[in-house]
C-alpha positions in Angstrom: 82.8 106.0 144.4 85.1 108.0 142.2 87.9 105.4 142.5 85.4 102.7 141.6 84.4 104.6 138.5 88.1 105.1 137.5 88.7 101.4 138.0 85.8 100.5 135.8 87.0 103.0 133.1 90.5 101.6 133.3 89.2 98.0 132.9 87.2 99.1 129.9 90.2 100.8 128.3 92.4 97.7 128.9 89.7 95.5 127.4 89.5 97.7 124.3 93.2 97.8 123.9 93.4 94.0 124.2 90.7 93.6 121.6 92.5 96.0 119.2 95.7 94.1 119.7 94.1 90.8 118.9 92.5 91.9 115.7 93.3 95.1 113.8 91.6 96.3 110.7 92.0 99.2 108.3 90.3 100.3 105.1 92.3 100.8 101.9 91.8 102.3 98.5 93.8 102.6 95.3 96.0 105.6 94.6 95.1 106.1 90.9 97.4 109.2 90.7 100.4 106.8 91.1 99.0 103.9 89.1 100.8 102.8 85.9 97.9 103.7 83.6 95.3 105.6 85.6 92.5 103.1 84.7 91.7 100.7 87.6 90.1 101.5 90.9 89.4 99.6 94.0 88.5 99.8 97.7 88.8 97.2 100.5 90.1 96.3 103.9 93.0 94.6 105.6 92.6 92.7 108.9 95.4 91.2 110.9 95.1 88.9 113.9 98.0 87.6 115.8 97.7 83.8 116.6 100.7 82.7 118.6 104.5 82.5 118.4 105.6 83.7 115.0 102.2 83.3 113.2 99.2 85.5 112.4 96.2 85.6 110.1 95.8 88.2 107.4 92.4 88.8 105.8 92.3 90.9 102.6 89.0 92.1 101.0 89.0 93.9 97.6 86.2 95.5 95.7 86.6 96.4 92.0 85.3 100.0 91.7 86.6 100.7 88.2 84.4 102.7 85.9 82.1 100.2 84.2 82.8 101.8 80.8 86.4 100.7 81.3 85.5 97.2 82.5 88.4 95.1 83.6 89.1 92.6 86.4 91.3 92.5 89.5 93.6 89.6 88.6 96.1 89.7 91.4 97.8 91.7 94.2 101.1 91.7 96.0 102.3 93.2 99.3 105.2 93.5 101.7 105.3 93.0 105.5 106.8 96.2 107.1 106.5 97.8 110.5 107.7 97.3 113.2 110.7 96.1 111.2 110.9 94.9 107.6 112.6 91.5 107.3 113.1 89.6 104.0 112.7 86.4 106.1 109.0 87.1 106.7 106.5 85.1 104.6 102.7 85.0 103.9 101.0 82.0 102.3 97.4 82.0 100.9 95.1 79.7 102.8 91.6 80.7 101.5 90.4 82.4 98.3 86.9 83.4 97.2 88.1 83.0 93.6 89.5 79.6 92.9 91.6 80.8 90.0 93.3 83.4 92.2 96.0 81.4 94.0 99.2 81.9 96.0 102.1 83.6 94.3 105.3 82.1 95.6 107.5 84.6 97.3 109.6 86.5 98.3 111.0 88.4 95.4 107.8 88.8 93.4 108.3 91.2 90.5 105.8 94.0 90.8 107.7 96.5 88.6 107.7 99.5 88.4 106.9 99.4 92.1 109.7 97.0 93.1 109.7 93.4 94.5 107.3 92.0 97.0 107.1 89.4 99.8 103.7 87.7 99.0 100.5 87.9 97.0 97.9 86.1 95.0 97.0 86.1 91.3 95.3 84.1 88.6 97.4 81.1 87.9 99.8 82.1 90.7 101.1 85.0 88.7 101.0 88.8 89.1 101.9 89.9 85.5 100.0 87.3 83.5 98.3 84.1 84.6 95.6 83.4 82.0 92.1 84.5 81.3 91.4 87.8 83.2 87.7 87.1 83.2 88.4 84.7 86.1 89.3 87.7 88.3 87.1 90.1 90.3 84.8 92.0 87.9 83.6 95.6 88.2 81.2 95.9 91.2 82.3 92.5 92.7 84.5 91.7 95.7 87.0 89.1 96.6 88.1 87.7 100.0 91.5 86.2 100.8 93.2 84.8 103.9 96.9 84.4 104.4 99.0 82.8 107.1 101.8 85.1 108.1 105.1 84.0 109.6 107.3 86.6 111.2 109.6 87.0 114.2 107.5 90.2 114.8 104.1 88.5 114.4 102.8 89.7 117.8 103.7 93.3 117.0 102.3 93.5 113.4 99.2 95.5 112.6 97.0 95.8 109.6 99.0 98.8 108.5 102.2 96.7 108.4 101.0 95.2 105.1 101.0 98.6 103.3 104.4 99.4 104.8 107.8 98.2 103.9 111.0 98.9 101.9 109.3 100.3 98.8 107.5 103.6 98.2 104.3 101.6 97.7 104.1 98.2 99.4 100.6 96.9 98.4 99.8 96.9 94.6 96.7 95.6 92.8 96.8 94.3 89.3 94.1 94.9 86.7 93.7 93.2 83.3 91.0 92.8 80.7 90.2 96.6 80.6 88.7 98.2 77.5 90.8 98.0 74.4 93.0 95.3 76.1 94.2 97.7 78.8 95.9 96.8 82.1 96.9 98.7 85.2 98.8 98.4 88.5 97.3 100.4 91.3 99.2 101.0 94.6 97.8 101.6 98.1 99.0 104.9 99.7 101.6 104.6 102.4 100.3 104.3 106.0 99.8 107.4 108.2 102.8 108.6 110.3 103.3 106.3 113.3 104.5 109.4 115.2 101.2 111.1 114.8 99.3 108.0 115.8 101.5 107.9 119.0 100.7 111.5 119.8 97.0 110.7 119.6 97.3 107.8 121.9 99.2 109.8 124.5 96.6 112.6 124.4 93.7 110.1 125.1 95.6 108.6 128.0 96.2 112.1 129.5 92.6 113.1 129.3 91.5 109.9 131.0 93.9 110.4 133.9 92.8 113.9 134.5 89.1 112.9 134.5 89.9 110.5 137.3 
C-alpha cells in the first residue's frame, strides 16, 4: 500500500512539474525607486509557454497603477530575453495587442536609455520614446494584454523570469507619458530572484518527499 501511495504521489509531482514547464507565470511590479522620474507605477504578469523547436509564446499583462492625481498613460515597454543564456540572436515579435495603437517595436537594439538597449517591445506607433498621442496608451486603472512569439535556441528552457533577466541591470522597462504637467517616466522591473535560492528550495521539496515515502 505504501509503495502505491508513493507511486501516486510521484505521478502527481511529475504531472505538476510537466504543467509548470509547459506554462510558467510570474507577477511583476514597477521599481519606482529606480525609475527616471519617480512618477509612474504599474503591476502585471508575465506568462511564458514553450511551443516547439525554437519558439514559445509570451503573454504580458500590465495595469497602470499610477496615482490618479498624476494621470498619465503606459505608452510602451521593452524587454530582454535572458536566462538560461542571453543571446543577441533571440527575437520576440508582437502577435496580439489589446490596444491597437501599441504595436511591435522592431528589435534588437531598441534604445531604452538610461537602462540600456533591448531585444523587443511594443509602443504607440512602434516607438518607445515617442510615438504620438499618449492618450492612446493604457490609462490609470486600466490594463493591457500583449502576446509575443519568441524565437530562441533556448526556447524550451526559458521561463517567465527570463524576460526580466539579461545583460542589463534592469531588463524590462515600462514607458509612461502624458503625466501631469507634461511629465514622463521610465519604470523598470526589479531583477529576478536568485536562481541558486530557487534551486535550493526545489531540492528541499524533493528530499522531504523521498523521506515521506
